[in-house]
C-alpha positions as semicolon CSV with decimal commas, in nm:
position;residue;x (nm);y (nm);z (nm)
1;M;0,000;0,000;0,000
2;C;0,143;0,338;-0,105
3;A;0,020;0,617;0,117
4;T;-0,036;0,969;-0,009
5;P;0,156;1,254;0,159
6;H;-0,161;1,352;0,346
7;Q;-0,202;0,996;0,478
8;Q;0,165;0,986;0,578
9;Q;0,125;1,312;0,772
10;R;-0,178;1,172;0,957
11;L;0,020;0,862;1,055
12;I;0,312;1,074;1,176
13;F;0,086;1,279;1,402
14;A;-0,084;0,961;1,526
15;L;0,262;0,838;1,628
16;I;0,340;1,165;1,803
17;R;0,016;1,204;1,997
18;H;0,002;0,840;2,119
19;R;-0,370;0,796;2,074
20;M;-0,631;0,714;1,813
21;S;-0,832;0,976;1,635
22;A;-1,186;0,931;1,503
23;C;-1,068;1,047;1,160
24;L;-0,823;0,757;1,105
25;A;-0,912;0,487;0,854
26;P;-0,941;0,127;0,986
27;S;-0,605;0,028;0,831
28;E;-0,439;0,329;0,998
29;I;-0,595;0,234;1,332
30;A;-0,455;-0,119;1,298
31;I;-0,106;0,018;1,223
32;T;-0,106;0,272;1,506
33;T;-0,251;0,017;1,753
34;W;0,028;-0,224;1,661
35;I;0,285;0,053;1,704
36;D;0,136;0,151;2,043
37;K;0,178;-0,207;2,169
38;L;0,526;-0,256;2,026
39;L;0,702;0,072;2,106
40;S;0,741;0,282;2,418
41;T;0,608;0,638;2,434
42;T;0,953;0,792;2,396
43;T;1,044;0,563;2,104
44;R;0,720;0,655;1,924
45;A;0,790;1,024;1,988
46;T;1,148;0,987;1,860
47;L;1,027;0,813;1,543
48;G;0,758;1,076;1,493
49;L;1,010;1,357;1,540
50;R;1,255;1,200;1,296
51;L;0,983;1,130;1,037
52;F;0,871;1,491;1,067
53;G;1,232;1,602;1,022
54;W;1,284;1,373;0,723
55;R;0,972;1,503;0,557
56;N;0,980;1,874;0,650
57;I;1,309;1,984;0,810
58;P;1,609;1,773;0,696
59;M;1,851;1,973;0,917
60;M;1,665;1,844;1,222
61;L;1,703;1,483;1,107
62;Y;2,074;1,536;1,041
63;V;2,155;1,586;1,411
64;R;1,954;1,272;1,510
65;P;1,745;1,391;1,808
66;S;1,602;1,137;2,052
67;V;1,318;1,189;2,298
68;I;1,424;1,084;2,649
69;A;1,114;1,194;2,844
70;L;0,775;1,325;2,732
71;S;0,472;1,431;2,934
72;P;0,217;1,713;2,894
73;Q;0,427;1,927;3,131
74;R;0,786;1,834;3,037
75;I;1,006;1,711;2,754
76;V;1,370;1,607;2,733
77;V;1,534;1,573;2,390
78;R;1,891;1,442;2,353
79;L;2,138;1,518;2,075
80;P;2,444;1,293;2,053
81;L;2,784;1,452;2,005
82;N;2,930;1,309;1,685
83;R;3,121;1,402;1,371
84;R;2,813;1,566;1,220
85;N;2,763;1,830;1,488
86;R;3,110;1,873;1,640
87;N;3,302;2,197;1,593
88;H;3,678;2,240;1,560
89;W;3,714;2,250;1,942
90;G;3,554;1,908;1,986
91;S;3,234;2,043;2,142
92;M;2,884;2,061;1,997
93;Y;2,841;2,332;1,733
94;F;2,608;2,613;1,839
95;G;2,383;2,555;1,536
96;A;2,321;2,196;1,651
97;L;2,245;2,324;2,001
98;S;1,984;2,557;1,852
99;V;1,825;2,266;1,663
100;G;1,798;2,078;1,993
101;A;1,619;2,368;2,161
102;D;1,383;2,395;1,862
103;C;1,307;2,021;1,875
104;A;1,232;2,026;2,247
105;I;0,979;2,307;2,233
106;G;0,842;2,217;1,889
107;L;0,759;1,856;1,977
108;L;0,599;1,950;2,308
109;V;0,382;2,211;2,132
110;M;0,285;1,968;1,852
111;E;0,190;1,708;2,113
112;L;-0,031;1,955;2,302
113;I;-0,191;2,084;1,980
114;A;-0,264;1,727;1,865
115;Q;-0,442;1,658;2,197
116;R;-0,685;1,940;2,122
117;G;-0,752;1,837;1,762
118;Q;-0,729;2,195;1,633
119;N;-0,538;2,326;1,331
120;I;-0,293;2,571;1,490
121;S;0,014;2,711;1,319
122;L;0,328;2,751;1,524
123;I;0,640;2,953;1,458
124;F;0,924;3,091;1,664
125;K;0,948;3,469;1,648
126;D;1,291;3,504;1,805
127;C;1,563;3,315;1,985
128;H;1,794;3,425;2,266
129;A;2,079;3,196;2,369
130;Q;2,335;3,205;2,644
131;F;2,625;2,963;2,625
132;H;2,771;2,889;2,968
133;K;3,036;2,632;2,880
134;R;3,136;2,394;2,601
135;A;2,910;2,094;2,538
136;M;3,163;1,809;2,542
137;G;2,916;1,519;2,521
138;A;2,558;1,426;2,436
139;V;2,330;1,718;2,531
140;D;1,984;1,698;2,694
141;F;1,742;1,984;2,622
142;T;1,472;2,022;2,885
143;C;1,154;2,229;2,862
144;E;0,922;2,226;3,164
145;Q;0,661;2,483;3,058
146;G;0,397;2,245;2,924
147;D;0,120;2,395;3,137
148;E;0,199;2,746;3,014
149;I;0,208;2,625;2,652
150;A;-0,129;2,453;2,700
151;A;-0,276;2,779;2,833
152;L;-0,131;2,963;2,532
153;I;-0,294;2,710;2,297
154;E;-0,630;2,762;2,471
155;Q;-0,587;3,138;2,437
156;A;-0,513;3,104;2,063
157;I;-0,826;2,890;2,018
158;A;-1,045;3,127;2,223
159;T;-0,932;3,452;2,059
160;G;-0,849;3,335;1,707
161;E;-0,560;3,585;1,717
162;R;-0,186;3,525;1,711
163;V;-0,053;3,486;2,067
164;D;0,311;3,485;2,182
165;K;0,499;3,358;2,486
166;A;0,867;3,325;2,574
167;I;0,955;2,959;2,642
168;Q;1,279;2,848;2,806
169;V;1,495;2,544;2,733
170;I;1,792;2,444;2,945
171;A;2,069;2,232;2,788
172;H;2,307;2,020;2,993
173;V;2,549;1,733;2,937
174;P;2,433;1,445;3,161
175;S;2,777;1,279;3,163
176;L;2,925;1,599;3,312
177;G;2,654;1,671;3,571
178;T;2,347;1,892;3,589
179;E;2,517;2,227;3,533
180;P;2,370;2,394;3,221
181;V;2,587;2,436;2,913
182;A;2,334;2,662;2,741
183;S;2,004;2,840;2,810
184;Y;1,759;2,927;2,535
185;T;1,454;3,150;2,533
186;L;1,243;3,111;2,219
187;T;0,931;3,320;2,163
188;L;0,656;3,081;2,058
189;S;0,384;3,228;1,837
190;L;0,055;3,040;1,781
191;K;-0,248;3,114;1,566
192;L;-0,565;2,920;1,497
193;V;-0,587;2,840;1,125
194;S;-0,939;2,863;0,990
């Protein structure tokens, strides 16, 4: 069976949101039910994130993000340090660090939007980064503002206007402790698409 791009997109979001939707065809329900039984929540989210990257944002796929933890309030995304994203000093390149921050917030927002079943566009209006020390290993990006993002989504649905909020991501290297290597503040902008 060869799926159309629209069908592929529906399957990707079914993987990401971890639940069935009334709009899925019976064959899609069978596939996603099988995937739910076979794979853990974080593995499904990692596959969904990588499929989304492969289809829409190849740069994101290039750095190979993995979801370590995912809940409605919190997400942790890990980027490995390898030849692809290492700079000439042996630490993670700042562009790769920015992709990690984008993935952490973006996936959490997509998950929360999918739970509401609304068509909401999301973009980042700006990005502020502070680099505290070199990232000399795999980096975990943590966002713990899920409740605030959910409230922002509800505000976008209620008003129909574009709404903005600054969201923070903290990056640290778990093998070196809990001290942050970078802090990001990305302004998330949401709008209900009619």
